[in-house]
N, C-alpha and C positions, 0 to 999 in steps of 0.2 A: 504494500500500500504506500502511496505517495501523499504527503501533505504539502500544500503550497500556501505560503504566507506572504502577502503583498505588504509593501510599505512605501513611503515616500510621497503619498498623496498630500494634498493640502490646497490652500488658496493662493492663487497667483494672478497677476494682472495680465490682460491681453497683451500678446507680444512677448511674454516671458517664457521661461523654460522650467522644466521639472524632470527629474529622473525617478522613475518607479523601479523598485526592486522586488524580486520574487525569490524567496528562499525556499528551497525544496529539501524535504527529508525523504530518504529512500535511496538505497545503494544502486538502483537501476535507473535513476533519473537521467543520468548522462547519456543513455541510449534512447531516450524519449524525445520526440519532437515537442516543441513548446510554443506558446503564443500568448497573445493578449486579446481579450474582448472588452467591450464596454457597454454600459446600459445607462442611458439618460432617463430622467424621470418622465414617465408616460410614453416612452418609446421602446421599440424592439431592441433586443440584444444585438450588438453589431460586432462583426469581426474587425480587428484592428491590425494585427501583425502576427506573423508566425516565423519560426526559425527551425531549420533542420537540426536533428540531434547533434550533428558534428559542427554546426554553425556555418556550414558551407553554402547554404541557400536560405534566402529570406523572401518574404512576401508581405505586401502591405495593401490595405484598403486604399482606394483612390483618394479618399477624403484626407488621408494623413501622409500620403506619399510625398517625399521630399522634406517633410517636417519631423517625422518620427523615425527613430532608429531602434531596432530590436537587436540585442546581443546576448550572449551567454558566456559564462565562465564555468565549464563543467568541473574544473578542479575545486571550485567553491560551491557547486550545486546552486548556482545563481543564474537568473534571467533578468534582463534589464529592459526598460523602455525609456529611451531618451526622447523627450518631447520638447520641441522648440517652436517658436512662432505660434504660441498657443492662442486659440480663439475661444470666445464664449461657447460656441457650439461643441467644443471638446469637453465641456462639463459633463461628467458622468461618473459612475462607479466603474472602476477598471478591475478586471479579473485576470489573473494568471491562469493558464491552462496547460495541460500536458496530454499527449497522445501516445498510447502504447502501440498503435497501429494494429489493433485487433479487428478493425473494420467497423467499429461502433461509434466512431467520432472522437471528440475530445473527452477523455476518461476522467480527468482530475481537474477540479476547480478550486481556486482559493476563495477566501471569504470576501475579497474585494477591498479596494481602497478608493476613497472619494477624492476626485479632482474637481475643483471649482475654479473657473476662469472668469474673472470680473472684467467688465468693459471699461 
């Protein structure tokens, strides 16, 4: 079993930056793909970014491409989301996720961390 714990959320002004961290427990985390989702109040859950288990391939939603960067440090069992040029529409609860590639989708979810971007 894998536990994911997000941190680094908070209040930031539009145009600012923030780095979210995801700490994973579990000895097999380093072979799992990982990513980030977000959910704004009253809206559907939205894919943000993903990263291959090795860190060799990344993918981003069009809404964040060029502004957000996902990375990981498998030696530390950590995944990061660097967010720059933040916009009020980025306000959401951000969730760290992991995929065991068993065909069932994203298997593990963190508790979420709130990001609020003021205008």
